C-alpha positions as CSV (number, residue, x, y, z in Angstrom):
1,X,12.5,-34.2,-85.6
2,X,12.6,-30.7,-86.2
3,X,15.6,-29.6,-88.1
4,X,15.6,-26.3,-86.4
5,X,16.0,-28.0,-83.0
6,X,19.3,-29.3,-84.0
7,X,20.1,-25.9,-85.2
8,X,20.5,-24.7,-81.6
9,X,23.7,-25.5,-79.7
10,X,21.8,-27.1,-76.9
11,X,20.6,-29.8,-78.8
12,X,23.0,-30.4,-81.7
13,X,24.3,-33.9,-82.3
14,X,21.8,-35.3,-79.5
15,X,20.2,-38.6,-80.4
16,X,17.8,-40.6,-78.3
17,X,17.4,-41.2,-75.5
18,X,19.5,-38.3,-74.7
19,X,17.4,-36.0,-76.8
20,X,14.3,-36.8,-74.9
21,X,16.2,-36.2,-71.6
22,X,17.5,-32.9,-72.8
23,X,14.0,-31.8,-73.8
24,X,12.8,-33.1,-70.4
25,X,15.7,-31.3,-68.5
26,X,14.2,-27.8,-69.9
27,X,10.6,-28.9,-69.3
28,X,10.2,-28.3,-73.2
29,X,6.5,-27.1,-74.4
30,X,5.7,-26.2,-77.9
31,X,3.2,-23.3,-78.8
32,X,2.1,-21.7,-82.1
33,X,1.3,-18.1,-82.6
34,X,-0.1,-16.1,-85.5
35,X,1.6,-13.0,-86.9
36,X,1.4,-10.1,-84.6
37,X,0.5,-12.0,-81.6
38,X,2.3,-11.1,-78.4
39,X,4.3,-13.8,-76.7
40,X,5.8,-12.1,-73.9
41,X,4.3,-8.5,-72.8
42,X,6.5,-5.9,-71.0
43,X,6.1,-6.1,-67.5
44,X,5.3,-9.7,-67.6
45,X,7.5,-12.4,-65.8
46,X,9.6,-14.4,-68.1
47,X,9.4,-18.2,-66.9
48,X,11.0,-19.8,-69.8
49,X,13.1,-18.9,-72.8
50,X,12.1,-19.6,-76.3
51,X,13.5,-21.5,-79.3
52,X,12.0,-20.7,-82.7
53,X,11.0,-23.8,-84.6
54,X,9.3,-21.9,-87.6
55,X,8.8,-18.4,-88.4
56,X,10.3,-15.3,-86.9
57,X,10.0,-13.6,-83.5
58,X,10.7,-10.0,-83.0
59,X,12.1,-9.0,-79.5
60,X,11.5,-5.3,-79.0
61,X,11.8,-2.5,-76.3
62,X,10.7,1.1,-76.2
63,X,12.6,4.1,-76.1
64,X,12.1,7.2,-73.8
65,X,9.3,8.5,-76.5
66,X,7.5,5.0,-76.6
67,X,8.7,4.3,-80.0
68,X,9.6,0.6,-80.6
69,X,12.9,-0.5,-81.1
70,X,13.8,-4.2,-82.2
71,X,16.4,-5.8,-80.2
72,X,16.5,-8.8,-82.6
73,X,14.4,-10.9,-85.1
74,X,14.9,-14.3,-84.2
75,X,14.6,-17.0,-86.8
76,X,14.1,-20.8,-86.8
77,X,16.8,-22.5,-84.7
78,X,17.3,-19.5,-82.5
79,X,16.8,-18.7,-79.2
80,X,15.5,-15.7,-77.0
81,X,14.9,-14.6,-73.7
82,X,17.5,-16.8,-72.0
83,X,18.9,-14.2,-69.4
84,X,15.6,-13.0,-68.4
85,X,14.5,-16.4,-67.8
86,X,17.9,-17.5,-66.0
87,X,17.7,-14.3,-63.9
88,X,13.9,-15.4,-63.1
89,X,12.9,-11.6,-63.8
90,X,9.6,-10.8,-62.3
91,X,8.9,-7.7,-64.8
92,X,10.2,-7.9,-68.4
93,X,11.7,-4.8,-69.6
94,X,11.2,-5.8,-73.2
95,X,8.6,-7.8,-75.1
96,X,8.5,-10.3,-78.0
97,X,5.8,-10.5,-80.7
98,X,5.4,-12.8,-83.8
99,X,6.8,-11.3,-86.8
100,X,5.2,-14.0,-88.6
101,X,3.1,-17.3,-88.1
102,X,5.4,-19.3,-85.8
103,X,5.9,-22.4,-83.4
104,X,8.1,-21.7,-80.3
105,X,9.7,-24.3,-78.1
106,X,9.6,-23.0,-74.5
107,X,12.5,-24.2,-72.4
108,X,12.7,-23.4,-68.5
109,X,16.0,-22.8,-66.9
110,X,14.9,-24.1,-63.4
111,X,17.2,-27.0,-63.3
112,X,20.0,-25.3,-65.0
113,X,20.0,-23.0,-61.6
114,X,20.4,-26.0,-59.2
115,X,23.4,-28.0,-58.3
116,X,21.7,-31.0,-60.2
117,X,24.6,-33.3,-61.5
118,X,24.7,-36.1,-64.2
119,X,25.8,-36.4,-67.7
120,X,22.7,-34.5,-69.3
121,X,22.9,-31.7,-66.7
122,X,26.5,-30.9,-67.1
123,X,26.4,-31.2,-70.9
124,X,23.5,-28.8,-70.9
125,X,24.8,-26.4,-68.4
126,X,28.1,-25.9,-70.4
127,X,26.3,-25.6,-73.8
128,X,24.0,-22.9,-72.1
129,X,27.0,-21.0,-71.1
130,X,28.4,-21.3,-74.7
131,X,25.2,-20.0,-76.2
132,X,25.0,-17.0,-73.7
133,X,28.5,-16.2,-74.5
134,X,27.6,-16.2,-78.3
135,X,24.7,-13.7,-77.6
136,X,26.9,-11.3,-75.9
137,X,28.9,-11.0,-79.1
138,X,25.6,-10.8,-81.0
139,X,24.4,-7.9,-78.9
140,X,28.0,-6.2,-79.6
141,X,27.1,-6.3,-83.2
142,X,24.2,-4.2,-82.5
143,X,25.9,-1.7,-80.4
144,X,28.4,-1.2,-83.5
145,X,25.5,-0.6,-85.6
146,X,24.0,2.1,-83.2
147,X,27.1,3.7,-82.4
148,X,27.5,5.0,-86.2
149,X,26.9,8.5,-86.7
150,X,25.5,8.4,-90.1
151,X,22.8,6.3,-91.6
152,X,24.9,5.0,-94.2
153,X,27.5,3.9,-91.7
154,X,25.0,2.1,-89.7
155,X,23.8,0.4,-93.0
156,X,27.2,-0.6,-94.0
157,X,28.2,-1.8,-90.6
158,X,25.1,-3.9,-90.6
159,X,25.6,-5.3,-94.1
160,X,29.4,-6.1,-93.1
161,X,27.9,-8.3,-90.3
162,X,25.5,-10.1,-92.5
163,X,28.3,-10.9,-94.9
164,X,30.5,-12.1,-92.1
165,X,27.8,-14.4,-90.9
166,X,26.7,-15.6,-94.3
167,X,30.2,-16.0,-95.7
168,X,29.0,-14.4,-99.0
169,X,28.2,-11.1,-100.5
170,X,24.7,-12.3,-101.2
171,X,22.4,-12.7,-98.1
172,X,18.8,-12.6,-97.0
173,X,18.0,-10.2,-94.2
174,X,15.2,-11.6,-91.7
175,X,13.4,-8.1,-91.7
176,X,11.4,-5.9,-93.6
177,X,12.0,-2.2,-94.1
178,X,9.9,-1.3,-91.1
179,X,12.0,-3.7,-88.9
180,X,15.4,-2.7,-90.1
181,X,14.4,0.9,-89.3
182,X,13.4,0.0,-85.8
183,X,16.6,-2.1,-85.4
184,X,18.8,0.7,-86.1
185,X,16.8,3.3,-84.2
186,X,16.1,5.5,-87.5
187,X,13.4,6.8,-89.7
188,X,11.7,4.1,-92.2
189,X,11.6,6.7,-95.0
190,X,15.2,7.7,-94.3
191,X,16.1,4.3,-94.4
192,X,14.6,3.7,-97.6
193,X,16.1,6.9,-99.3
194,X,19.6,5.8,-98.3
195,X,19.2,2.2,-99.3
196,X,18.2,3.5,-102.9
197,X,21.3,6.1,-102.8
198,X,23.5,3.2,-102.3
199,X,22.0,1.0,-104.8
200,X,22.4,4.3,-107.3
201,X,26.0,4.7,-106.4
202,X,26.5,0.9,-107.1
203,X,27.4,-0.1,-103.7
204,X,24.6,-2.8,-103.4
205,X,21.8,-4.3,-105.2
206,X,18.6,-5.5,-103.2
207,X,15.2,-6.9,-103.9
208,X,13.0,-6.9,-100.9
209,X,15.1,-8.4,-98.1
210,X,17.7,-10.0,-100.4
211,X,20.8,-7.9,-100.8
212,X,24.1,-8.2,-102.8
213,X,27.0,-6.1,-101.9
214,X,28.8,-5.5,-105.3
215,X,32.3,-5.1,-103.8
216,X,34.1,-5.9,-100.6
217,X,35.9,-2.6,-101.1
218,X,32.7,-0.9,-100.1
219,X,32.5,-2.8,-96.8
220,X,35.9,-1.4,-95.9
221,X,34.5,2.1,-96.1
222,X,31.9,1.7,-93.3
């Protein structure tokens, strides 16, 4: 069975036959996508939310000038689109595309919205609520990044969050430079320049999307 499936709180620790019952509860259906392919278009309905089994999915919106803003880069074991699916939104205000070749398990929320009772339904409904609460905290992280006035403050806040999540000063970010710039709502060239300055100043070291904060002291300066 997919390891990434069990990384999702909805299916953690479930064994047969309960696992099969849980997948049936969500009408689970797997789809593969090539890099750059669009999963959900803006304005489309969102009939199911996705659990990434392999690869990366970018969830995006557009600003007032039509520029792409990355809301989240979703890696294997993580989910996206839960709220829009649960609320049965007819016209999506955001879109999702494949950041790499990927496989997605689509899960409907139809039975979550009913009064259906039973061991599986009760368990999955409670786990879904917990997952949504965690997603709210994740959204708050991005708000914290966007609220900073300078690009350096945005970067150091973002890196502090990565250190907190990984538990280490060395971590890998599932974004390239374009995606990082879109996530922070900044210019890509300006982002690259500021990263070079941080490296030159001895704050961090990096190679592609692997970063190392050279001292926790720098995180306290964000």
